[in-house]
SEBA-872261 format. One record per residue: residue in one letter; x negated, y negated, z of N, C-alpha, C, O, CB in turn. Coordinates in pm, whole numbers, plus 50000, padded with zeros to 5 digits. Atoms other than C-alpha are relative to their C-alpha. Glycine has a CB too. Layout:
BEGIN
AXYZXYZXYZXYZXYZ...
END
This chain:
BEGIN
M499824991650120681805164430215498795009149979498915019649916500214991149874A501184991950025678285177830222500115013050083500485012550200498694992250036P499954987749924678125214830318498905000050106497804995150085499855012149907G500984999849892676415220830650498915010149977499135020149909500685002950131N501134990950012673055237730668499174998950125498024994550123499154996949874K500635001849868672215238931037499155012450035499645023750033501094997550110A500894989549959669215259531144499184995350116498824983650126499115004449885R500785003349885667315260731464499095012650037499595023650063500964995750119G500914989449967664215281631533500075011749902499875023249940500285004950139G499944989750106664635300631201501335007249998501535016149915498875010250017K498714993149993668185311231296501054990749937501134978949968500395003750152R498965008250064671075299431079501234999150089501795009250132500385005949862L498855002349914673865283931282501214996149916501254999349798499684989250103S498775003550068677265269831186499774993449866498904984749854500814991050086G500135006050132677655260930820501164991449962501444989249844499835010349898K498805008350024680725238830863499604987249933498514982149957500764997050130T500245012850066680985207930644500214988550099500994989650193500924998449879T499875011449916680615174230803501344992749975501844992449862498834990749978P498745006850017683775154630865499864987349914498834980649922500574996550136G500045011650084684565126930617501364995249967502304998050041499255002749876N498745004850048687335110330430500895011649954500605017749852499794990149888K499184988750034690125136230422500694998849862500805008449786501025001850107A499355002050133691915121130124499055001649885499415007049780500634986249990L501054998450106688705119829922499675015149988499575020449877498674991550036R500324985750002687905155730020501095007949925500795016449841499855005550144T498894993250063691365167429914500034997549850500255006749772501314995650063A500035003550144691165149129581498855007049926499015011749813499874984649982L501134993550069687695163129506500185014749988499835020649885498724997250071I499774985850007688655198529592501065003549896500945013449825500425005350137E499014998050101691765195429377499404998649859499755006249769501124990250020A500665001650129689615182629090499125011849972499055016249857499184987249996A500874988050023687165211929141500825011949961500435019649873499175003450125R499154988450033689975237129135500574998649855500705008549784501175001450104A499575002250137691315221328812498855002449902499065008149795500544985749983A501184997950089687755221628663499655014249991499055018449892498804992250049S500334985950005687435258228754500765007649891500355018449849500275006350134H499184993750105690145266228496499544995849860500035001149761501484996550019S500465004950134688295247728213499085010649944498395017850016499254985850009K500744989250066686655269927956498544997349976497695005250018500625002849871N501405002050044683485254227822499474987350061499034978349989499894999549845T500515011449929682475229128087498995004350107498975015850150501144992250061Y501024997349902679615226428335500675004150133500275013850196499074987650020W499334997349872681995225628636500615013850003500495021250100501084989550027G499374986550008683895256328519498935011050009499145021150077500815001649866A501054990449997680655275128464499355001050140499015011950186498974996549897Q500525000049867679325264628804500935007750098500475015450182499794985750045Y499074993249913682515276528975499955015349975499845023050070501434994449979R500024985550029682515310428796498685006650043498665018550076500235002549849R501354994949959678795314728881500005001950155499425011550206498814989649954L500044999849856679405307829252501035009550069500785014650178500204986250049V498874992149943682685327329312499605013550053500005017050164501065001949898P500344986749949681165362229339499234999750128499395008650211499235007649900R500855000749882678685351029604500634992850111500384996650226498724993749969L499455008749896680675324829798501485002550027501965000250138499804985649963G498554999649988684335332229736500614987949937499904978349909500435001050145P499385010850079686865309529570500064986650079499904975950020501435004249956K499875012549924687285284029855498694992850013498624980749992500575002650138R501335005849989683575278329915499444995349868498784985049858499075009750060A500455004050137682855277529544500644987249958500004978849896500305010949896A499275012450032685535250529503499374988750076499194977950020501525001150034L500635010449921683925230929785498604996249945498214984549946499895004850146A501315002850060680505234129623500114992249871499294983549845499255012849974V499765007650125681865221729286500484986150036500084976549970501055007249909A499565012649956683625193629466498874991250045498844979350015500975001750107H501195007349956680345183629631499154995449880498594984549880499175008850095S500735004050120678665183629290500694989349921500044980849860499775011749913I499325011050064681395162329146499824986850072499674976350010501445003149989C500255011849918680985138129433498644993849976498504981649968500135003650144Q501405004550025677235136129374499974993549861499354982949844498955012350008R499995005250136677845130429002500674986649989500204977649919500675009749910I499295012849995680345102929069499084988950055499044977750003501285001450089G500945009549943677755085829287498894995949905498504984249902499395005750123I501055003350097675095087829018500584991349884499944981849839499375013249943V499375007950105677455074528753500264985750046500024976249971501305006549956L499685013549948678525045128974498694992650030498634980450009500905000850130D501245006649962674945037729089499214995549875498694984349873499155009450087R500745003050122673315038528741500814992949895500244986349808499465012349942G499145006350098676275026328544499985006549863500325000349762499634985849986E500064993450129675775052228276501255009149987501805013250090498655008349985P498814991450017678665073128127499665014750035498525019250026500544999049854Y500164985649966679205109028234499865007949875500625005749780501195005350082A500234991250110677905134827994500015014750053499185018450136498644996549928D499904986449949678965171228050498855008549941498515007249824501415006249964L501154991950040676095196328034500385012149915499555017749845499265004650122G499474989050080678275223227878500115013150077499445015050178499155002149879G499704987549932679505257627975498805010049996498725019250078501235006449936D501144990850013676285274927865498764994350068497664999350045499695002949851Y501185006949938673995252228074499205009850083497975010050074500454988150091F500744990849915673115279528323499295011249924498275016349971500935005950100L500644990150079672285304328053498824994049927497785000549915500975006249904Q501065006750074670155279427859498894995250090497754993850047500554988349923R500965006049909668405266128167498765009150014497645004250014500664997550138D501094991149985666275297028208500275012549915500785022649963499785003650148Q499704989150092666515319327907499205012650030499715023750014499724995749858E500814988549967663655341728015500615008050116500665020350111498594995550035A499344992949885665365350028347501255007149959501545018150004500354990350113T498744993850050668655356728165499665012549920500365022649929500824990049910K500414988650081666835379827925499545011550090499895023050067498884996049900R500464989249912665105399028207501165006550078501175018650103498944994650100K498904994549921668335402828400500895009149908501355019649952500864988350065A499214991850092670235416128094499225013049971499835023749964500314992049867L500814988350028667335440028021500045010050112500185022050089498604996149972R499944991449882667315453728378501415006350013501565017850053499654991950129S498594994649996671115457728361500215011549904500845021449938501024989049967L499844989650101670945478128044499175012250038499635023550022499604994849861E500874989049953668025499328179500645007850116500555020050125498624994550046G499324994249886670015505228497501175009149954501545018550025500514988950093L498924991650055672835519728280499455012049922500225020449875500914991749911G500574988050064670385544428124499554997549858499185007149791501005011150001Y500435002850139669505527027792498544996949999497994991650095500784988449938Q501385004050023666055523327656500044988549899500564990149789499115012049949V499825011850082665745488527509498624994949949497624994850020500734989050081T501175006450062663235473027273500424986449949501374985449871499425008749885L499635013750037663325435127228499294996049873498114999149852499664990250112A500585005750121662775418326894500684986449984501904985349998500205009649871S499405013250016663285381326833500694998549860500245003949759498904989050020R499265001750121665785370626575499384988149921499124977449976501524997750031V500555010450090664405350726277501144992649937502004998749875499095006149891S498885008050056666705321826172499574993949867500354986949803500454988650100
END
């Protein structure tokens, strides 16, 4: 289920996934595709974040791999699953998100001045 990352002498070779349990792989990919339609969940956010770069099939495989890892952690530690939320990737690095949005606006020809909001 783990995506391949074969490199030799600095050259990237085949990135095929390793063979494993076909029934488990099918179930995990189906779960990943279902999770991709969810609105405010970590799995849905991860899928939408990866699709532009990887395409829908590889993004589903990546989400399935993450689900498999999480299942292993839950079973190993015996703790309940807690979803990180749909805005996890935005909250993880707010400064990087702010810089990216600023560059995007400046690229469109806007001059932007930042001021923090006081709550």
